[in-house]
N, C-alpha and C positions, 0 to 999 in steps of 0.2 A: 963870943966875947964875954969877958968877965962881968959878973953881975955888978961889980963896983963901977965899971965903966958905964954900964947902962944907968945906974943910979946917978952917976955924975952927969951924964947927958940929960937925964930927966930933970935933975935939979937946975942945970943951966937953962934948959928950955923953959922951966917954970919961972925962973927969974926974968928971962927975956920976955916971956909972955905977960908976966905980971899977974895981978889978981884976976884978969879976964880968964886965964887958963884954969883957975881954981874956982 
């Protein structure tokens, strides 16, 4: 998978998880 897709998925997961993930 393209790294861009992975970054997109990571960003989406971070937004959904909220500050708890970070």
